[in-house]
C-alpha positions in Angstrom: -1.0 6.7 -16.0 -1.2 7.0 -12.1 1.5 9.0 -10.5 3.5 5.5 -9.0 3.8 5.1 -12.4 5.0 8.3 -13.3 8.2 8.1 -11.3 9.3 4.8 -12.2 8.8 6.0 -16.2 11.3 8.6 -15.1 13.9 6.4 -13.8 13.2 3.8 -16.1 13.7 6.2 -19.5 16.5 8.6 -17.6 19.1 7.1 -19.2 17.6 7.5 -22.9 16.5 11.4 -22.1 18.3 14.8 -23.6 20.6 16.6 -21.6 17.5 19.2 -21.0 15.1 16.9 -20.3 17.6 15.0 -17.9 17.2 18.3 -16.0 14.1 18.3 -15.6 13.6 14.7 -14.6 16.2 15.1 -11.8 14.1 18.5 -10.2 10.9 16.9 -10.1 12.3 13.4 -8.5 13.8 15.8 -6.2 11.3 18.0 -5.5 8.1 16.9 -7.0 5.9 18.5 -4.3 7.3 22.0 -5.7 7.1 21.1 -9.3 3.4 20.1 -8.8 2.3 23.2 -8.7 4.6 25.1 -10.9 3.6 26.3 -14.8 5.9 24.8 -17.2 7.3 27.9 -17.9 8.3 28.5 -14.2 9.5 25.1 -14.3 11.6 25.9 -17.2 13.0 29.1 -15.7 14.2 26.9 -12.5 16.0 24.1 -14.4 17.3 26.6 -17.1 15.6 25.5 -20.1 12.4 26.5 -22.1 8.8 26.2 -21.5 8.7 24.4 -25.1 11.4 21.6 -23.7 9.4 20.9 -20.5 6.3 20.1 -23.0 8.8 18.0 -24.9 9.4 15.9 -21.7 5.8 15.3 -20.4 5.5 14.0 -24.3 8.8 11.7 -24.0 7.0 10.0 -20.6 4.0 9.4 -22.5 1.8 12.2 -21.9 -0.4 14.3 -24.0 0.9 17.5 -22.3 2.3 19.3 -19.4 -1.3 19.5 -17.7 -1.6 15.9 -17.6 1.6 15.4 -16.1 1.1 17.8 -13.5 -2.0 16.3 -12.4 -0.1 13.2 -11.7 2.2 15.1 -9.4 -0.3 16.6 -7.7 -1.8 13.2 -6.4 1.3 12.2 -5.7 2.2 15.2 -3.1 -2.0 14.2 -1.4 -0.2 11.6 0.6 1.4 14.6 2.7 -1.9 16.8 3.3 -3.4 17.3 6.4 -6.8 15.6 7.1 -8.7 19.5 6.9 -6.7 19.7 3.7 -8.0 16.9 1.8 -11.3 17.3 3.1 -11.3 20.7 0.4 -10.3 18.2 -2.4 -13.3 16.1 -2.3 -15.1 18.3 -5.1 -16.4 14.8 -6.7 -18.7 14.3 -4.0 -21.7 16.5 -5.0 -24.7 14.8 -3.6 -25.6 11.3 -2.3 -25.9 9.6 -5.8 -22.9 10.8 -7.3 -20.8 10.0 -3.9 -21.6 6.5 -3.7 -21.4 6.5 -7.7 -17.9 8.1 -7.2 -16.6 6.2 -4.5 -17.7 3.0 -6.0 -15.7 4.1 -9.1 -12.2 4.8 -7.2 -12.7 1.6 -5.2 -12.6 -0.5 -8.8 -10.0 1.4 -10.4 -8.1 0.6 -7.3 -8.2 -2.9 -7.6 -7.6 -2.9 -11.1 -4.4 -0.8 -10.5 -3.2 -4.2 -8.7 -3.8 -6.7 -11.9 -2.3 -3.8 -14.2 1.0 -3.4 -11.8 1.2 -6.4 -9.4 4.5 -7.5 -9.5 3.9 -11.4 -8.8 7.3 -12.4 -8.5 7.2 -10.2 -5.3 3.7 -11.4 -4.4 5.0 -15.2 -4.8 8.3 -14.2 -2.5 5.9 -12.6 -0.1 4.0 -15.9 0.1 7.3 -18.1 1.0 9.1 -15.9 3.3 5.6 -16.0 5.5 5.5 -19.9 5.0 9.4 -20.3 6.3 9.0 -17.7 9.2 9.0 -18.9 12.8 7.1 -16.3 14.3 4.7 -13.5 12.1 4.6 -10.3 13.8 1.5 -8.5 12.1 1.7 -4.5 12.3 -0.5 -2.5 11.1 -1.7 1.2 13.3 -4.4 3.7 13.3 -6.3 3.4 9.9 -4.2 0.6 8.9 -5.2 -1.8 12.4 -8.5 -3.0 10.4 -6.5 -4.8 7.8 -4.1 -5.5 10.2 -6.6 -7.3 12.5 -8.1 -9.0 9.4 -5.0 -10.5 8.0 -3.7 -11.5 11.4 -7.5 -13.6 11.9 -6.8 -15.6 9.1 -3.3 -16.6 9.4 -4.0 -17.5 12.8 -5.9 -20.5 11.3 -3.4 -21.4 8.8 0.3 -20.9 10.6 1.5 -21.2 14.2 3.1 -18.2 16.0 1.1 -15.5 14.8 1.0 -12.3 16.5 -0.8 -9.0 15.7 1.3 -6.0 17.1 -1.4 -3.3 19.2 -1.4 -0.1 20.4 -2.2 -1.3 23.3 -0.6 -0.8 26.9 2.8 -2.3 25.9 4.6 -0.6 23.2 5.0 -2.1 20.2 8.6 -2.1 20.7 8.1 -4.4 23.6 5.6 -6.3 21.8 8.4 -7.0 19.3 11.5 -7.6 21.9 11.8 -11.4 21.1 11.5 -11.0 17.3 14.8 -12.5 15.7 16.5 -13.6 12.2 14.1 -16.4 12.0 10.6 -14.2 12.4 9.2 -12.3 9.9 7.2 -8.6 10.3 4.4 -7.5 8.0 4.3 -3.7 7.8 1.0 -2.5 6.5 0.6 1.4 6.2 -1.3 3.8 4.0 -0.9 7.9 4.0 -0.9 9.2 6.3 2.1 6.9 7.1 2.2 6.1 10.8 5.6 7.7 12.6 5.3 4.8 15.0 5.2 1.9 12.1 8.1 3.2 10.5 9.9 3.0 13.7 8.6 -0.5 14.3 10.1 -1.4 11.1 13.3 0.0 11.7 13.6 -1.4 15.2 12.8 -4.9 13.2 15.2 -4.5 10.2 18.3 -4.0 13.1 17.3 -7.0 14.5 17.3 -9.2 11.3 13.9 -9.9 10.9 12.5 -10.5 7.3 10.0 -7.4 6.2 7.2 -7.8 3.9 5.6 -4.3 3.1 1.7 -3.8 2.1 1.4 -0.3 1.2 0.0 2.2 -1.1 3.1 3.2 -3.5 6.8 2.0 -4.6 7.5 5.4 -2.8 6.2 4.7 0.3 8.5 5.0 3.0 7.9 1.6 4.5 9.5 0.1 1.6 13.1 1.3 2.8 12.9 -1.4 5.3 10.9 -4.6 3.2 12.6 -7.4 1.9 9.0 -7.7 -0.4 6.9 -5.1 -1.2 3.1 -5.6 -2.2 1.7 -2.8 -3.7 -2.4 -1.6 -3.8 -3.2 1.7 -4.2 -6.0 3.8 -1.7 -6.7 6.4 -3.7 -7.6 9.6 -1.8 -11.6 9.6 -0.8 -11.8 13.0 0.8 -10.6 12.6 4.5 -10.4 9.0 4.3 -8.9 6.6 2.4 -10.3 3.7 0.6 -8.8 0.2 2.0 -10.8 -2.1 -0.2 -7.5 -2.8 -2.7 -5.8 -3.5 0.1 -8.1 -5.8 1.6 -8.5 -7.4 -1.7 -4.7 -7.9 -1.9 -4.6 -9.5 1.5 -7.1 -11.9 0.3 -5.6 -13.3 -2.2 -2.3 -13.4 0.0 -4.1 -15.3 2.5 -5.7 -17.8 0.2 -2.5 -18.4 -1.3 -0.9 -19.4 1.6 -4.0 -21.4 2.4 -3.4 -23.3 -1.1 0.4 -24.0 0.2 -0.9 -25.5 3.5 -3.1 -28.0 1.5 -4.3 -31.2 3.7 -3.2 -29.5 6.8 -6.0 -26.8 6.1 -8.8 -29.0 5.3 -8.0 -31.4 8.8 -7.8 -28.2 10.9 -11.3 -26.5 9.8 -12.7 -30.2 10.0 -11.6 -30.0 13.6 -12.9 -26.8 14.0 -16.1 -26.8 12.8 -16.6 -30.1 15.5 -15.4 -27.5 17.9 -18.0 -24.6 16.5 -21.1 -27.1 16.3 -20.2 -28.4 19.9 -20.4 -25.0 21.6 -22.6 -24.0 19.2 -20.9 -20.9 17.9 -22.6 -20.5 14.9 -26.6 -20.1 14.6 -27.9 -22.5 12.7 -31.5 -21.6 12.7 -32.6 -20.4 9.6 -36.5 -20.7 10.0 -38.2 -17.2 9.7 -41.1 -16.5 12.5 
């Protein structure tokens, strides 16, 4: 069970919980960063129930014990840690061989999480919103800028009026100045969430833009502005986050839009191939010396 699912399960089961369990649930949802480091006894004392009630609460959510629930809570708060603090968490990486194995395993887990948790209705809605938008602004700053640039590169082949917002001489607000209610902002943000990205999404929301959020969880601060949320976990890897799963999700998003463009896409790339050949854009010499 992943930490995002923990919050979802609490909310889903809340109405069926006992009075004591609801006290625990309320505290965790409001103070998960504090609860993550509390023992079962301390948590029980804080909300006024017994230690055994806390253990039974964990069981009611599908955990074998409180320690497993606590582990997911600790995963949740990692998004708040500084880079220096995150380095100290990389205890799995003891040597080169183990590091390679663990990193790839985490990437595989992140991609599998997409298949297990993706909201297909939200994905379909995001594709539909994108196809209908008059102008598309793609926003991703800091480490998310790589994802934004990649998405923008391919969407420009498929759609007109696609602009990637960059952290250049013009501030993000200036680049969004002409955005309107007919337009779309695709906001990409991963921990630690860029404050400027959130401010830009808020600005876009005020202007009436549709907003798609590509982020790591339903608890991401970007979701409060979004009309559609696409989730791909990044899973902490020492001082960096893995962007493999978000890239895979973006690939699926691009291909889905390409499928909808149909014959236009084929015709467009035929014209591009002529241009690429004429101006020798790609190497065609496969001979080896």
